[in-house]
N, C-alpha and C positions, 0 to 999 in steps of 0.2 A: 903780684899775687903768687905766681909760681915760685919766685925766689924766696918769698916769705915761708912758703910751705916747705921748701927744701931746707932752709935754715932751721925750721922747727924740727924736722926729722933728724937732721944731723945733730942738733943740740941734745935732744932727748936720747939719742943713741950714745953720744959721748958721756952723757950723765949716767946712763945705765952701766957703761964700762967702768967709770971712775968710782961708782958706788958698788961695783961687783954685783949689780942687780939686787941690791939689798932691799927687800920689801920693807923692813923695819925703818930704814933710812927714809924711804919715800913716805911712809905713813907719818913719820915724825914731822915732815914738812907740810904735807898736803891734807891729810885726813886722820881722823881717829876711827878705829874699826872695832865694832862689837861683833864678835864671832858667835854664831849659833844662837841668835835671839829666837826664842820660841814664839811663833805667831798662832799656833793652833795645836790642839791634841785631838786627833780624830781616830776613833776605834783603838784607843790606847797607844797610838803612834804619834810622836812629836814631829812637828814640821818647823823648819828653821829658816831664818834669813840672816845674812850679815848686813850690818848697818854701817855705812860710811858717812861720817859727819865731817864737815869742813873744819880744818884746824885753824883757818884764818890766815895762814901764810902759805906761800907757794913760790917756787922759782919763777922768774918773769917769763921764761920760755914756755911755761904752761899757760900763758895768757890769763893770769888770774883776774878776777873781777867780782862784782857783787850782784850780777844780774840774776843768779840762781838763788840768792838768799831768800829763804822763806818758801822755797819750792822743793817738792820731792820728786824723785825719779825712781820708778820701780823697774828693776832689771829682772828678767826671767832667766835664771841660770839653768840652762839645759843644753846638752849636746847629744845628738842621737836619742833624744828624749830620756836622758839620764842626768841626774842633778847631784852627783857626788861632788865632793869638794875639789876634785881635780878639774872640774869644769870652770873654776875660777881662773885657772892659769892663763888661757888665751886672752881673757879680758884684762888681766893685770899686765900681760905683755904688750897689749895694745894701748895701755895707759888710760883705760876707761875711767877708773875711779879717780886717778890723779886729775884728769882733765875736767871731769864734772865737779869734783870737790873744790878744785882751784877756782872755779867760777861761782862757788857758793852753794851748789846743790847738795842735798842730802840724798844718798842713794840707798835704796832698800833692795838688796840682792836676794830675791826670793827663790828658794829651792822647792819645787812643787812635787817632788817624788820622781821615781824612775821606773821605766819598764824593766822587767815584766811585772813588777809588784803593783803598778798602777796603770790604768788605761788613760787615754787622752781625756775622757770625760771626767775621770777622777782628778787628774792633774789640773784641769780647768776649774773644777770646784775648789781645789786647794788654793789656786791663785786668787779666786774671787774672795775666799775667806781672808787671805792676806791683805787684799785691797781694803776690805771692810775694816780689818784690824788696824791697818795704818791710818785710815781716815778717822777711826774712833779714838786714836791716840795722837792725832795731829798736833795738839797743843804741846804734848810732851817733847816733840821734835821741832816745834815752832815752824810748821809748814802749813800751807794753804791746802785744805783737803779737797777743794774744788778745782785745783789746778795741778793735778798729778800728771806727769809724763810716764810713759811706759816704753821699754825697748827690750829687744832680744836679738840674738843672732842664731841662725840656722833653726834647730828645733825650738830654741827660746824665742826666736822671731815668729815662728808659727804659732806658738802658744800666746804670745803677746798680741798677735793679730786677732786670734779667736776671741781673746778677752775684750779687746777694744770694739770689735764688730758686734758682739752680743752682750752688752752690759745688762746686769740685773738691777732691777729697781730696789729702792729701800723698802723694807717691810715696816711700815709705821705701826707703832703699838706692840711690836714684838717684845717678848720678855727677854730675848737675847739682845743685848744692847748693840752688838756690832751689826745685827741685821737691820738696824735703823739707818744704815748707810748703804748707798748704792755702790756699784762697781765700775762706774763710768770713769774714763780718763780724758784728759784734755789734749793730749798730743801723743803720737805713736811713731816710734823709730824702729825700723826692721833692717837687719842685715842678712842677705841671702836666705830668705825664708821659704820653706815649702808652703805652697798655697792651694794647689789643686791635685788632690790624690786620685781624682777620676781620670786625669790626663797627665800622666808622668811621662813626658815625651811619647805620647800616643798610647800609653798603657795605663790600666788601673794599677795604682801603686801596689796593691796586694798581689797582683800577678807579677810585678817587677820584683817585689821584696816580700815573699810569702811569710818569712820569719817574723814579720811585724804584725801578724794577726792580733796578738794580745794588745797592741796599741789601740785598736779600734773596738775590740770585743773582749769583755771579761768572760763571756760565755764560751764554752767549747763549741767547735764546729758541729753543726747539725743542719738538716735541710731547712728548718725554719730560720736559723740565723743566716745561712748562706743566701736565702731569698732576700734578706734585708741589707745585704752588703752595700749596694749602690747608695741606698738612702743614708746609711750610717757614714759612709766615706764622704759623701757630699756634705753632710752636716758638720763635718770636721775639716772641711776645706774652705779657707777664708774667701777664695774667689766666689764661692756659691753663697756667701753670707752677706755680700755687699747689697745694701738696700737703700742707701742714702742717709743723710743726716749723721754722718760720721765725723769724728775729729780729724784734723789734718795728719797726713802721713809723710814720713821721711823714709825712703827706701834705697838701699845700696846693694848692688849685686855685681859680681865679676862675670864678664861674658864668656870666660873659659872655665867656668865652674863645672867640674865633673861629678860632684856629689849632689848638689841641688841645681838642676838646670836653670839657666838665666830666664827661660820662658816662664818659670814660676812667678818671678817678680813682674815680668812684663805683663802677664795676664791680670795680676792684681792691680797694677797701675792703670791698665786700660779700664777695668771694671769700676775702679774708684772714680776715675776722671769722667766716665760716662754719666755718673750720677753727681757730678760737680763737686766731688770731694777734692780739697786742696792736697796735691801730692808733689813733693820735691823728690825727684828720682835721679839717682846717679848710677850709670852703668859704667863700670871700670874696665877698660879694654885690656885684654891679655892676662888677666889674673883669674885665679881659681877660687877655691873655698878657703878664704883667709889669705892675706898677703902682707909683705913686710912693711909697706907704706900705709897700712890700715889706720894708724893714728891720725893721718890727715883727714880721713873720712869721719873718724870719731870726733875730731875737732869741729868739722862741719856740722855734725849732729849737735854738739854742744851749742854752737852758734845758733842753730835752728831752734833748739829748745829755748834759748834766750828770747828769740823773736816770738815764739808761740806762747810762752808762759809769762814772760815779763814784758813783752811788747817792745823789747829793745833789739834792734837789728845790729848785728856785729859785722863790721867790714874788716875782718882780719884774715 
């Protein structure tokens, strides 16, 4: 197993060098990419996602297959709660889209907006709109609307967790057709996610990082708003939203992470397991917030999605 992982890493590294890290060359082999597909217009502002559809061919070292065919994966593109196009770069470097599309998945890379323009509550609303939109157009992409996976890293992982833990029901009879679809997902993968803003290594996150006030409150500071800080912060902390009957989770975190403490994932894992949610947790020793061998854990995630969505366990 270890030897196969090392060979996988060496091979994709050599491939990157020989192709001069050409994104166009990778796309030609593994996926087709639609850039800036509009999924909503809210208050005259367009919101976009990139759509990665399998090209049907891939180098063998990407471990191609068909387990993901007919299934969609929603990626929340956000770093430090910003979703500008530069946030795609670390995911491309980690071969996220190559590995998922090589296995047959269609990936919807959703950009929910950035702070300070939008608060967490607004970003969460945008993600829910995107999920309803994707489900309402499932036939267009030939995917199963009832078996969507979702994943994200760092801030994207936080938003993915919020989305999965608090799904919204379909509104039957609504004149808005997309509201006739719920926002539930079937499987959740998170990489080094913030999960508890009330306990950020012993501090309230807003005491630790006061510049992030606009993330939690669109209102200006006032005695009335300040009195509701704890309630609002808890309502946007995944650890405090675990209530049972959740989809399975796959969580990865480095134990030397200086940006998002590893305790953030540990607490979420504990909370989920206490209520019998299935959790696959990997804690990577000696690494921080992102690491050079991350494609190994991305491949593990792809194999895990295979098992959860198509029911086919991969032993690779």
